[in-house]
Biotite code that builds the C-alpha atoms (Angstrom):
import biotite.structure as struc

atoms = struc.array([
    struc.Atom([40.438, 229.964, 121.222], chain_id="A", res_id=1, res_name="MET", atom_name="CA", element="C"),
    struc.Atom([37.721, 228.059, 122.645], chain_id="A", res_id=2, res_name="LYS", atom_name="CA", element="C"),
    struc.Atom([39.608, 228.324, 126.613], chain_id="A", res_id=3, res_name="ASN", atom_name="CA", element="C"),
    struc.Atom([39.021, 232.286, 125.768], chain_id="A", res_id=4, res_name="LYS", atom_name="CA", element="C"),
    struc.Atom([35.029, 231.210, 124.801], chain_id="A", res_id=5, res_name="LYS", atom_name="CA", element="C"),
    struc.Atom([34.175, 229.485, 127.711], chain_id="A", res_id=6, res_name="PHE", atom_name="CA", element="C"),
    struc.Atom([35.857, 231.652, 130.068], chain_id="A", res_id=7, res_name="THR", atom_name="CA", element="C"),
    struc.Atom([33.985, 234.532, 129.053], chain_id="A", res_id=8, res_name="ALA", atom_name="CA", element="C"),
    struc.Atom([31.122, 232.054, 129.136], chain_id="A", res_id=9, res_name="GLU", atom_name="CA", element="C"),
    struc.Atom([31.646, 231.785, 132.814], chain_id="A", res_id=10, res_name="LEU", atom_name="CA", element="C"),
    struc.Atom([32.616, 234.962, 133.362], chain_id="A", res_id=11, res_name="LYS", atom_name="CA", element="C"),
    struc.Atom([28.544, 235.985, 132.262], chain_id="A", res_id=12, res_name="ASN", atom_name="CA", element="C"),
    struc.Atom([26.911, 233.413, 134.761], chain_id="A", res_id=13, res_name="LYS", atom_name="CA", element="C"),
    struc.Atom([26.500, 233.350, 138.316], chain_id="A", res_id=14, res_name="SER", atom_name="CA", element="C"),
    struc.Atom([27.889, 232.220, 141.403], chain_id="A", res_id=15, res_name="VAL", atom_name="CA", element="C"),
    struc.Atom([24.738, 229.491, 141.605], chain_id="A", res_id=16, res_name="ASP", atom_name="CA", element="C"),
    struc.Atom([24.989, 228.494, 137.732], chain_id="A", res_id=17, res_name="GLU", atom_name="CA", element="C"),
    struc.Atom([28.759, 227.947, 138.235], chain_id="A", res_id=18, res_name="LEU", atom_name="CA", element="C"),
    struc.Atom([28.272, 226.222, 141.193], chain_id="A", res_id=19, res_name="ASN", atom_name="CA", element="C"),
    struc.Atom([25.800, 223.402, 139.592], chain_id="A", res_id=20, res_name="LYS", atom_name="CA", element="C"),
    struc.Atom([28.548, 223.726, 136.322], chain_id="A", res_id=21, res_name="GLU", atom_name="CA", element="C"),
    struc.Atom([30.914, 222.719, 138.888], chain_id="A", res_id=22, res_name="LEU", atom_name="CA", element="C"),
    struc.Atom([28.787, 219.568, 139.872], chain_id="A", res_id=23, res_name="VAL", atom_name="CA", element="C"),
    struc.Atom([28.693, 218.574, 136.501], chain_id="A", res_id=24, res_name="GLN", atom_name="CA", element="C"),
    struc.Atom([32.534, 218.788, 135.250], chain_id="A", res_id=25, res_name="ALA", atom_name="CA", element="C"),
    struc.Atom([32.784, 216.392, 138.696], chain_id="A", res_id=26, res_name="LYS", atom_name="CA", element="C"),
    struc.Atom([30.128, 214.272, 137.625], chain_id="A", res_id=27, res_name="ARG", atom_name="CA", element="C"),
    struc.Atom([31.538, 213.909, 133.954], chain_id="A", res_id=28, res_name="GLU", atom_name="CA", element="C"),
    struc.Atom([34.854, 213.389, 135.080], chain_id="A", res_id=29, res_name="LEU", atom_name="CA", element="C"),
    struc.Atom([34.312, 210.694, 137.446], chain_id="A", res_id=30, res_name="PHE", atom_name="CA", element="C"),
    struc.Atom([32.904, 209.001, 134.261], chain_id="A", res_id=31, res_name="ASN", atom_name="CA", element="C"),
    struc.Atom([36.286, 209.956, 132.226], chain_id="A", res_id=32, res_name="LEU", atom_name="CA", element="C"),
    struc.Atom([37.897, 207.849, 135.232], chain_id="A", res_id=33, res_name="ARG", atom_name="CA", element="C"),
    struc.Atom([35.596, 205.027, 135.675], chain_id="A", res_id=34, res_name="PHE", atom_name="CA", element="C"),
    struc.Atom([35.452, 204.558, 131.599], chain_id="A", res_id=35, res_name="GLN", atom_name="CA", element="C"),
    struc.Atom([39.637, 204.441, 131.621], chain_id="A", res_id=36, res_name="ASN", atom_name="CA", element="C"),
    struc.Atom([39.646, 202.096, 134.495], chain_id="A", res_id=37, res_name="ALA", atom_name="CA", element="C"),
    struc.Atom([37.374, 199.288, 132.477], chain_id="A", res_id=38, res_name="THR", atom_name="CA", element="C"),
    struc.Atom([39.484, 200.287, 129.350], chain_id="A", res_id=39, res_name="ASN", atom_name="CA", element="C"),
    struc.Atom([36.531, 201.683, 127.293], chain_id="A", res_id=40, res_name="GLN", atom_name="CA", element="C"),
    struc.Atom([37.189, 205.055, 127.409], chain_id="A", res_id=41, res_name="LEU", atom_name="CA", element="C"),
    struc.Atom([39.199, 205.923, 123.625], chain_id="A", res_id=42, res_name="ASP", atom_name="CA", element="C"),
    struc.Atom([40.372, 210.193, 124.050], chain_id="A", res_id=43, res_name="ASN", atom_name="CA", element="C"),
    struc.Atom([42.412, 209.978, 127.802], chain_id="A", res_id=44, res_name="THR", atom_name="CA", element="C"),
    struc.Atom([43.411, 214.068, 126.723], chain_id="A", res_id=45, res_name="SER", atom_name="CA", element="C"),
    struc.Atom([39.660, 214.827, 127.567], chain_id="A", res_id=46, res_name="ARG", atom_name="CA", element="C"),
    struc.Atom([40.437, 213.544, 131.319], chain_id="A", res_id=47, res_name="ILE", atom_name="CA", element="C"),
    struc.Atom([43.056, 216.662, 131.902], chain_id="A", res_id=48, res_name="SER", atom_name="CA", element="C"),
    struc.Atom([40.730, 218.386, 129.667], chain_id="A", res_id=49, res_name="ASP", atom_name="CA", element="C"),
    struc.Atom([38.216, 218.482, 132.592], chain_id="A", res_id=50, res_name="VAL", atom_name="CA", element="C"),
    struc.Atom([40.014, 218.739, 134.976], chain_id="A", res_id=51, res_name="ARG", atom_name="CA", element="C"),
    struc.Atom([41.075, 222.268, 134.098], chain_id="A", res_id=52, res_name="ARG", atom_name="CA", element="C"),
    struc.Atom([37.410, 223.787, 133.595], chain_id="A", res_id=53, res_name="ASN", atom_name="CA", element="C"),
    struc.Atom([37.132, 221.919, 136.958], chain_id="A", res_id=54, res_name="ILE", atom_name="CA", element="C"),
    struc.Atom([40.192, 224.570, 137.771], chain_id="A", res_id=55, res_name="ALA", atom_name="CA", element="C"),
    struc.Atom([38.751, 227.119, 135.555], chain_id="A", res_id=56, res_name="ARG", atom_name="CA", element="C"),
    struc.Atom([35.457, 226.918, 137.070], chain_id="A", res_id=57, res_name="ILE", atom_name="CA", element="C"),
    struc.Atom([36.884, 227.408, 140.361], chain_id="A", res_id=58, res_name="LYS", atom_name="CA", element="C"),
    struc.Atom([38.800, 230.060, 140.373], chain_id="A", res_id=59, res_name="THR", atom_name="CA", element="C"),
    struc.Atom([36.033, 232.477, 139.182], chain_id="A", res_id=60, res_name="ILE", atom_name="CA", element="C"),
    struc.Atom([33.911, 231.690, 141.629], chain_id="A", res_id=61, res_name="ILE", atom_name="CA", element="C"),
    struc.Atom([36.743, 232.795, 143.454], chain_id="A", res_id=62, res_name="THR", atom_name="CA", element="C"),
    struc.Atom([37.553, 235.896, 141.763], chain_id="A", res_id=63, res_name="GLN", atom_name="CA", element="C"),
    struc.Atom([33.152, 236.643, 142.090], chain_id="A", res_id=64, res_name="LYS", atom_name="CA", element="C"),
    struc.Atom([32.554, 235.586, 145.424], chain_id="A", res_id=65, res_name="GLU", atom_name="CA", element="C"),
    struc.Atom([35.588, 238.262, 146.438], chain_id="A", res_id=66, res_name="LYS", atom_name="CA", element="C"),
    struc.Atom([34.171, 240.453, 143.983], chain_id="A", res_id=67, res_name="GLY", atom_name="CA", element="C"),
    struc.Atom([37.800, 240.695, 141.730], chain_id="A", res_id=68, res_name="ILE", atom_name="CA", element="C"),
    struc.Atom([36.445, 241.427, 138.580], chain_id="A", res_id=69, res_name="SER", atom_name="CA", element="C"),
])
C-alpha cells in the first residue's frame, strides 16, 4: 500500500520535480552506503528501499517523456 501511494504521488509531479526527487534519493543512497561502510547504519534494508524508489522515479520520468500514461 505504501508503494502505491508513493507511485501515485510521483505520477502527479512534473518532470522537473521528479528530477529533484531523483537527486535527493541518490544523495540519500550515498549517505546510507557511507553509513553502512562505517558500521553506523542500523537498518540496512533501507538501502534496498531507496534503490527501488530510485528505479520507480526513473520509470515514471521515462513514461512522462515518452507520453505514456
